[in-house]
C-alpha positions as CSV (number, residue, x, y, z in Angstrom):
1,X,-25.6,-33.7,-34.1
2,X,-28.5,-36.0,-34.8
3,X,-28.4,-36.6,-38.5
4,X,-30.5,-39.4,-40.0
5,X,-27.8,-40.0,-42.6
6,X,-25.1,-40.9,-40.0
7,X,-24.2,-44.5,-39.5
8,X,-23.6,-45.1,-35.8
9,X,-21.8,-48.2,-34.7
10,X,-20.6,-49.7,-31.5
11,X,-18.1,-52.4,-30.5
12,X,-19.0,-56.0,-31.2
13,X,-17.8,-56.6,-27.6
14,X,-20.4,-54.4,-26.1
15,X,-22.6,-56.2,-23.6
16,X,-26.3,-56.6,-23.4
17,X,-26.5,-54.0,-20.6
18,X,-25.9,-51.3,-23.2
19,X,-23.2,-49.4,-21.4
20,X,-21.4,-48.4,-24.5
21,X,-20.4,-45.5,-26.8
22,X,-21.2,-45.4,-30.5
23,X,-19.1,-43.7,-33.1
24,X,-19.9,-42.3,-36.6
25,X,-17.5,-41.0,-39.2
26,X,-18.0,-37.7,-41.0
27,X,-15.5,-36.0,-43.3
28,X,-12.3,-35.3,-41.3
29,X,-13.9,-36.1,-37.9
30,X,-15.3,-38.9,-35.7
31,X,-18.4,-38.4,-33.6
32,X,-19.0,-40.2,-30.3
33,X,-22.2,-40.5,-28.3
34,X,-23.6,-42.5,-25.4
35,X,-25.6,-45.5,-26.7
36,X,-28.1,-45.1,-23.9
37,X,-28.8,-41.4,-24.8
38,X,-28.9,-41.2,-28.5
39,X,-30.5,-37.8,-28.4
40,X,-27.9,-36.5,-25.9
41,X,-24.6,-34.7,-26.6
42,X,-22.2,-35.7,-29.3
43,X,-18.5,-35.3,-28.9
44,X,-16.5,-34.4,-32.1
45,X,-12.9,-35.5,-32.5
46,X,-10.6,-34.6,-35.4
47,X,-9.6,-37.7,-37.4
48,X,-6.0,-37.4,-36.3
49,X,-7.0,-37.1,-32.6
50,X,-9.2,-40.2,-32.9
51,X,-6.5,-42.2,-34.6
52,X,-4.0,-41.3,-31.8
53,X,-6.6,-42.3,-29.1
54,X,-7.2,-45.7,-30.8
55,X,-3.4,-46.3,-31.1
56,X,-3.1,-45.6,-27.4
57,X,-5.9,-48.0,-26.6
58,X,-4.4,-50.7,-28.7
59,X,-1.0,-50.1,-27.2
60,X,-2.2,-50.4,-23.6
61,X,-1.6,-46.8,-22.8
62,X,-4.9,-46.6,-20.8
63,X,-4.8,-50.0,-19.1
64,X,-5.2,-49.9,-15.4
65,X,-2.1,-51.0,-13.5
């Protein structure tokens, strides 16, 4: 989904090398794309799925041991 009306954003912690993902919000979903390939594929997550993922990240669920 490449819509000129979407507002894509990436983490303020992303480095200068550009190895990041960008997210955009649409009604009831969050879109995710590779910042180096803005015309490439876009993943779509339901808002509840995205919220659960973010909660897991903040809670350390995906930290390497």
